[in-house]
C-alpha positions in Angstrom: 8.4 33.8 53.6 4.8 34.4 55.2 2.2 32.0 54.6 0.1 34.9 52.8 2.8 35.0 50.2 2.5 33.1 47.2 6.1 32.0 46.1 7.6 33.0 42.8 8.2 30.2 40.4 11.9 29.6 40.0 13.4 30.4 36.5 13.6 26.7 34.8 15.9 28.1 32.2 18.8 29.7 34.7 20.7 27.0 35.1 24.4 26.9 36.5 27.3 28.5 33.6 29.3 25.8 33.8 33.4 25.5 32.4 34.2 22.7 30.1 37.1 22.0 32.5 35.5 22.1 35.7 35.5 18.8 37.7 31.9 16.9 37.3 31.5 16.3 41.0 31.9 20.1 41.5 29.4 20.7 38.4 27.1 17.9 39.5 27.1 19.7 43.2 25.8 23.2 41.9 23.4 21.3 39.6 22.2 19.8 42.3 22.0 22.3 44.5 19.8 24.8 42.4 17.1 22.1 42.0 17.3 21.6 46.1 16.8 25.7 45.6 13.9 25.1 43.5 12.3 22.7 45.5 12.5 24.6 48.9 11.1 27.6 46.9 7.7 25.8 46.5 6.7 24.2 49.8 5.3 26.9 51.0 2.9 27.7 47.8 2.2 23.3 48.2 1.3 24.2 52.1 -0.8 27.1 51.1 -2.6 25.3 47.8 -3.5 28.2 46.2 -2.6 27.4 42.7 -1.6 23.9 41.6 1.8 24.9 40.2 3.9 25.0 43.0 3.2 21.2 43.8 4.1 21.0 39.7 7.3 22.6 40.0 7.9 21.1 43.0 7.7 17.6 41.6 9.4 18.7 38.3 12.6 19.5 40.6 12.2 16.0 42.5 12.1 14.3 39.0 15.5 16.0 37.7 17.3 15.8 41.1 16.5 11.7 40.2 17.1 11.6 37.0 20.5 13.4 37.7 21.0 10.5 40.3 20.5 7.9 37.8 22.4 9.3 34.5 25.3 10.6 36.2 26.6 7.7 38.2 30.3 7.7 39.1 30.5 11.0 39.6 29.0 11.2 43.1 29.6 8.8 45.6 27.6 5.1 45.3 26.4 5.3 48.9 24.9 8.5 49.0 23.4 8.4 45.2 22.0 4.8 46.5 20.6 6.8 50.0 19.4 10.1 48.4 17.7 8.2 45.2 15.5 6.3 47.7 14.8 9.4 49.4 13.7 11.6 46.2 11.6 8.4 45.1 9.8 8.2 48.5 9.1 12.1 47.6 8.0 11.5 44.0 5.5 9.1 45.2 3.7 10.6 47.8 3.6 14.0 46.0 2.4 12.1 42.4 -1.1 11.2 43.1 -2.3 14.6 44.0 -0.5 16.2 40.9 -2.2 13.4 39.1 -5.7 14.7 40.3 -5.4 17.8 39.3 -4.6 17.0 35.7 -7.3 14.9 35.6 -9.7 17.8 36.7 -8.1 20.5 34.6 -8.2 18.0 31.6 -11.8 17.1 32.1 -12.9 21.1 32.7 -11.1 20.9 28.8 -12.9 17.9 27.7 -16.5 19.1 29.0 -16.1 22.0 27.0 -15.2 20.8 24.1 -17.9 17.7 23.9 -20.4 20.4 25.1 -21.3 18.2 27.7 -24.4 20.1 29.9 -23.2 21.9 33.0 -23.7 20.2 36.3 -24.2 16.5 34.5 -20.2 15.4 35.6 -21.0 17.4 39.5 -21.1 13.8 40.9 -17.9 12.7 39.5 -16.3 16.0 39.7 -17.0 15.8 43.9 -15.2 12.7 44.1 -12.2 13.4 42.0 -12.2 16.4 44.5 -12.5 14.4 47.4 -9.6 12.1 46.5 -7.2 15.4 46.0 -8.6 16.6 49.0 -7.1 13.5 50.7 -4.1 13.2 49.0 -3.1 16.5 49.5 -3.2 16.2 53.0 -0.9 13.5 52.3 1.3 15.7 50.6 1.3 17.9 53.4 1.9 15.6 56.1 5.3 14.5 54.3 6.1 17.9 53.7 5.5 18.7 57.7 7.8 15.2 58.5 11.1 14.6 60.0 11.7 12.3 57.3 11.7 15.1 54.8 13.3 17.7 56.8 16.3 14.8 57.1 16.4 14.3 53.7 16.4 17.9 52.2 19.0 19.0 55.2 21.0 15.9 55.1 21.1 16.4 51.0 21.9 20.3 51.4 24.8 19.4 53.9 26.5 17.0 51.1 26.0 19.6 48.5 27.9 22.1 50.2 30.6 19.5 51.5 34.1 19.2 49.8 34.0 16.2 47.4 37.3 15.8 46.8 38.7 12.5 48.7 41.1 9.4 48.0 37.6 6.7 47.9 36.4 9.2 44.9 34.0 7.7 42.4 36.0 7.4 38.5 34.5 10.3 37.1 34.6 12.5 39.8 37.7 14.7 39.0 36.7 14.0 34.9 36.1 17.0 33.0 32.4 17.6 32.7 32.4 18.2 29.4 33.7 14.7 28.7 31.3 13.3 31.2 28.2 15.1 29.9 28.9 14.5 26.1 29.1 10.6 26.6 26.0 10.7 29.2 23.8 12.9 26.5 24.7 10.7 23.4 24.0 7.7 25.5 20.7 8.9 26.4 19.9 10.1 22.6 20.8 6.6 21.5 18.4 5.3 23.9 15.8 7.3 22.8 15.9 6.5 19.7 16.2 2.6 19.8 13.6 2.2 22.0 11.3 4.7 20.3 11.9 3.0 17.0 10.4 -0.4 18.3 7.2 1.2 19.1 3.9 0.3 16.6 0.0 0.3 16.7 -0.2 -2.6 18.5 2.7 -1.5 20.9 1.2 -1.8 24.9 1.2 1.4 26.7 4.1 0.4 29.1 5.9 0.6 26.0 5.1 4.3 25.6 5.4 5.5 28.9 9.2 3.6 29.6 10.5 5.8 26.1 8.6 9.0 27.9 10.8 8.4 30.7 14.0 7.9 29.2 13.0 11.2 26.9 12.3 13.3 30.1 16.3 12.1 31.6 17.8 13.5 27.9 15.6 16.2 28.1 17.1 16.9 31.7 21.0 16.4 30.7 20.4 19.0 27.4 19.1 21.6 29.9 21.6 20.8 32.7 24.6 20.9 30.5 23.2 23.4 28.0 26.2 26.5 28.7 28.3 23.9 28.0 27.5 23.9 23.9 26.6 26.3 21.6 23.4 27.8 23.0 21.4 27.8 19.0 22.1 24.0 18.6 20.8 23.1 22.4 17.6 25.2 22.2 16.6 23.6 18.6 17.2 19.8 20.3 15.6 20.7 23.2 12.3 21.9 21.2 12.6 18.8 19.0 12.7 16.7 22.0 9.7 18.8 24.1 7.6 18.1 20.7 8.1 14.7 21.2 8.0 14.5 25.0 4.0 16.3 24.9 2.7 13.9 22.8 3.9 10.9 24.9 2.8 13.3 28.3 -0.4 13.8 26.9 -1.0 10.4 25.6 0.1 9.0 29.0 -2.4 11.4 31.1 -5.1 9.5 28.9 -4.3 6.2 29.9 -4.0 6.9 33.7 -7.6 9.1 33.7 -8.9 6.5 31.7 -8.7 3.9 33.8 -9.4 6.4 36.9 -12.9 7.4 35.3 -13.9 3.7 34.9 -12.9 2.7 38.7 -15.3 6.1 39.8 -17.8 5.3 37.2 -18.5 1.9 38.8 -18.3 3.8 42.5 -21.0 5.9 40.9 -23.2 3.1 39.9 -22.3 1.4 42.8 -23.3 4.4 45.0 -26.5 5.0 43.3 -25.6 8.4 43.2 -25.6 9.2 39.6 -28.6 10.2 37.6 -29.2 9.6 33.4 -27.3 12.9 33.0 -24.6 11.9 34.7 -24.2 8.2 33.1 -24.6 9.9 29.8 -22.0 12.3 30.2 -19.3 9.8 31.8 -20.4 8.0 28.7 -19.4 10.5 26.5 -16.4 11.7 28.7 -14.9 8.0 28.6 -14.9 8.3 24.5 -13.6 11.8 24.0 -10.7 10.4 26.2 -10.5 7.1 24.3 -10.3 9.6 20.9 -7.8 12.2 22.4 -5.8 9.0 23.2 -5.7 7.7 19.9 -5.2 11.3 18.3 -1.7 11.2 20.6 -0.9 7.8 19.6 -1.2 8.7 15.8 0.4 11.8 16.4 3.6 10.2 18.0 4.7 8.0 14.4 5.0 12.0 13.0 6.7 13.3 15.9 9.4 10.3 16.6 10.0 10.3 13.0 11.5 14.1 12.9 13.0 13.3 16.1 15.2 10.7 15.2 15.5 11.8 11.6 19.1 11.5 10.0 19.9 15.5 10.2 19.0 15.5 14.3 20.6 12.2 14.6 24.2 13.6 13.1 23.8 16.7 15.0 23.7 15.1 18.4 26.9 13.4 16.8 28.8 16.4 15.9 27.9 18.1 19.1 28.3 15.8 22.1 30.5 12.7 20.7 
C-alpha cells in the first residue's frame, strides 16, 4: 500500500465461519488472526491521518484482541496470553488519548450547533484540543513505528500461525469450540445482567464504566462465534445489546469530556486568553454536556430493562447453554 492511499476499512461482519466440533485453540487462532489483519490494514491510515476512522478501527481490533485473550482463558497457553495481553494493553493505552480527543472535537461541534453557540466563541478551546490532539497523534505515530510495536505484531503473527497442539496444551484447547463458546457467552451475559441490576440513580460513574466494559466483552463474544448459532437469533441479541452499549458509551463520553472541559477552562482562564464570548460559550457547553449526560443516565433504565427482560434471558439460555 502506498502512502497516498487511504486503507479500506475491514468488514467487521466478516468473521470466520467456524465448525462446532473444531478445536477451540484452532478457532481462536483464526479469529485472532483476522483481528491482527484488521489492525494492520489500518496502520497506514493512522499514520497519514487523513481521517479519524482508521485509528478508531485499529483500536477496535486492539480491544477485541484484548477481550478475546481475557474471556477465552485456558484455550491458549497462559504464558503467551499474559505476554501478549500486556503488549496489546500498551497499544490500547498509547492510542486511547488521541481517539478520545477525536470524539471530543466531534461532540463539541455537534453540541455547538444544537446550542446555537456563536461561531468563533469556542475557538480558543478548540485550539487547545487540536494542539493536544496533534501531540497525542505524534505519540501514536512514534509507537506504531517503534521496535516494540513491530515485535508485538510480528511475534503475535508467528504464534498464531504455529501448530498449537502439544503435551502441555491448556485444558480447553482441544475442546469443541461450540462447548467452550456457549459457556463463555452465557457467563458473560450473566455478569452484565448481575452488574447492571445493581445500578441506580446515585451509582458512581465508575460502576457504569465497568458495566460498559462487560457489555463490550459480551458483544465481542457474540460476534466471534456468531457462525455457530442461528443467525437471526444472534443478530437480534446483538441489536438489543448494542442499544444498551450506545447509551453506556455516550454516557461515558460525557463523563470524560466534562472533566477535560473543566481542566481546559481552568487553563484558559489562567492564561488570560479568554474573552467574555468564550467564557459564556464554555459555560453553555458545560451545561449542554451535563444535560446530555443526564439524558443518557435516564435512558439507561429502559435500555437495561429491555436487555435483561425475562424473554431475552430465556433466549440466551436456550441458545448458549
